[in-house]
N, C-alpha and C positions, 0 to 999 in steps of 0.2 A: 504493499500499500504505499503510495506516495504522499508523504507528510507535508501539508502545506502550513508551515510555521506561522505566517502571517495571519491565517484564519485564526489560529489559536491565540494569537497575540491579541487580536481584536476581542475575541471572546473572553479573555481574562480581564481585559480592561472594561468590558460591559459589566461583567459581573461585580468588579470591584467599585464602579462608578453608580451602578444600580439603574442606570437608564441609558439607553441609546445616545441622547443628545449630549450627556455629560462625556460619555466615552468619546464621542467625536470631537468635542473640544479638547479633550487630553491628547487625542492621537493627531489632531491638527488635519483631520479629513472629515468630509461632509457625512450628514446622518444618512442619506441613502447609501452612501458606500459602505457604512457600518452595518446596516441593515441587510444589505446585499451579501456582505460577507457572513454574516450570521446564517441567513438562509442557504448560502452555499455550504457552509459546514454542516447544517442540519441535513441537507441533501446527501452529503458524502457520508454522514453518520447513519442515516436512515431513521432519524428520530427527532422529536421536538427538544430544544434546550431551554426555552423560556415560556413562561405565561404572563400575560399582562396584569398588572396589578394598579389600584388607584393611584400609587405613587411611583410608578416606573414598572420594572418588570423583576419577575422572580425566577428563580431556577426550577425547573421541574425535578423530580426525584432523579432521573436519568443523568439531567444537568448537573445536579450536586455530586454525583459520583465521578463524572468527567472532570469537574473543576477540581476536586480534591487532588487528582493526579496533575493536572495542568499548573495548579498553584505551586506544587511540589517542585515540578520541572522548572518553572519561572524562577522560584527561589534558588535552585541550584544553578541556573544560568547567572543570576546576580552575584552568587558565591564565586562562580567560575571568573567572571570580569573581575571581582575583587582580588581573587588570587592571582590573576595575571598583573594587575597593577602593583601588588605586594612584591611580586618577583622582581619588579624593575626598582621599586623604592619602598622598603618597609614603612617609612614616614607617612606614605599616603594610604596605609591600610586601615581595616577595621577588624573589630573582633565582637561577635554577638555571644553573650552569655546567659544561660538561665540558671536561676538559684531561687530556693525557698528562703523565708525570713530567716530561719534558724541557720542555714548553712551560708547565707550573706553576712550575717552579723558575727558569727562565731569562727568563721573560716576564711570566707573570700575577700572580706575588706582589706586586710592588710596587703594581700597580694595585688588587689586592684592599685592600691596606693602605690606599691613598689614599681609595678608595671607602668603606670602613668609617669611616674618620676623618671624611668628610663627612656620611655617612648611617648612623649608628650603629644606627638601628632597623630598617633594611632586613636581612632575614634572607637570608644568602647561603649557598647549597648547592653545594658543588664535588664532581663526581663524577670520580673519577681512573680513567682507563683509556686504552689505546691509541687513536690517532686513528680507525681504522676503527670502533671501538665508540662513540667520541663521535659520529661521523657518524649512526650507527644510533639512538643515543639521541635525537638532534635530530629525525631523520624521525619518530620515535614520539612525539614531544611530551613526553618526559621532561625535556629540558633546553631553556633558552631560547637560550643561546649556546654555542658550542664553540670552544676555542683548540686548534688541530691543526697538525701539521706537513704542508706541501704537498709535492708536490702530491696532490690527491685522486684515487682511482681512479674515484670516482663523484661527482659533484655536481648531479645532476639535481634541480632544485626547491630548490637551496641557494645563497644569495648569499654569495661568498667575498671577503673583504677581505685583501690582503698587508698583514703587519706586518714584524716583524723578520727580516732576513737571518740565516741560518744556514749553516754550513759542516760537511760531514761529513769525517771523517778517519780514518786508522788510526793507532793508538798502540801502543807496546809498552814493556818496561822492559829492564833492561840484559842479561837472558838472551838477548836478540836484538840484541845491540850490533853484529853484522855489518849490520844495516839503517841503523844511526844515520850522519847525516851524507852520506848518498849517494842519488841517485835510483834507484828500482827500478821496473820495468814492473809493471802489475797482474797480468800472467800470471805473473811470478815470486812475486808476493806470495801469491797464493792457494794456493801450494804450502806455505806455513807453516800450522800449526794457527790457525784463526781463531776469534774469540768474537764472535759476532754476537746482535742481537736477534731475538726470534721472528718467524717469518713472518706472524703476524697484526698487525704494526706497519708504518705508513707508511713509517719509516725503512728497514726491511729491504727493503720492496717497491722503494723508490728505490734503493737499492745493488743490489739483484738485477737492476733494470731497466738501470742503469749497466752492470753487468759483461756483461749480454746483448749490449750492443753490441761486445763483443769476442769473443763466442761462449764466454763463460765462465758456469759453473754453479757455485755455492757448494756445498761440503760442509763446514760449520763443525765444529769440534771441540766447542763449547759454543753452545747457543742458549738465551739468558736473557731475561727478563721486563722488565728496567729498565736503564736507562742507567747508574745507579749501581752495579750489579752487573758491568756490563760493564767499568767502570773498575777495580773491584777485582780482577777476574780478571786484567786487564792488569797491575796493580800486583804481582801474585803470580806473574808469569811463565808463566801458564796459556795464552796464546796472543798472537797479534796481535789487538787489539781495534778495531772499527769504531764509533765514537762521534761525536756532534755535537761539535765542538771545544770549546765552552763548557764542558761535562761535564769535560773533561781539563785545562783551562788552568791550573788551580792546581798540579795533579800535575807537569805539564810545567815550570812555573815552579821548583817545589822539586827538579827533577830525578829525580823518582820515575818519571817517563815521557818519552819522546821522540816527537814526531811523525814519522812516515815519509814521506818525499818520494816522491810518485809522479811518473812520466812522464806519465801520462794524469790530466789534472785533473778531479776530480769537480766537476761544476757546482754552485755555491751554490743553495740554495732558501730558502723563507720560512715563518716561522710564519704561520698564517692564522686569521683570525676568521670564524666561519660562524653563519649564521642561516637560518631558512626564509625563502625568497624571497618568498612571498606571504602571510606571517603578520606583522602588525605586532607589534613588541616591546612588552612592558609598560613603564610609566614608569620602572620602576627599570632594565630592560634598556636602554632608550633611553639613560638617564644613563650606565649602564657603558659603553656603546658609545662615547658621545661621549668619555669618559675614555681609552678605548683608542686612539682616533683622534687624539688630541692630538700 
């Protein structure tokens, strides 16, 4: 099949713009030319790509499937151009990194600071989101590297490098003083009101899997999006909070919180650096990876 890349380029712009008129402006071609290109692509594929909506056009289910792959291909082309420029001059490069709030604060920030000091002209874009979301962005070609909480639920096609060791724990304030200074079983602990991260996070999945070993299922009082909020809820006595120890250390030292000692030890895990296995990094990506592995 002879692939007409220009048709797919126009298709990509129409989806991103949300209308044929806006796409024609961005492409600097006429609306009829855009419409004709979409019709030609539909004829080649043998199916409809768009349906009309009150405020533009929307993809058909089949169109959504096609766009998923076209978007990935477009992002790969952008990455290829970037790699070519960087091969000529590293100072003109860029690097796209995905990280969760925990991995960003307690691992990545010092490396970003050092890399920016060494290569001030390299553009760094950091996308913040849960680890599963970071994995998906990597697979779609939207980021070059990810810094995530391990283990991953799915790592097909992904190279994973273990970095800093981290430890999950449960913390509380004085309102749960009966738990201070003694060991408690996990079965007793889950009877208390719990404050947990949302289910779409690797940390929550890790704790759920740990509890499943004891035939326990969580029903948290609160489910929150970030570890910062988890700690704040604990400080206000809203429940027993599960968090990576580094997030609560300062509050434990000040006496605002205490760590609950469990009879069953939560196994430590690692922060991990991830990249696509079969896709070489850009020059700036390689430099940053070297820095992370020192």
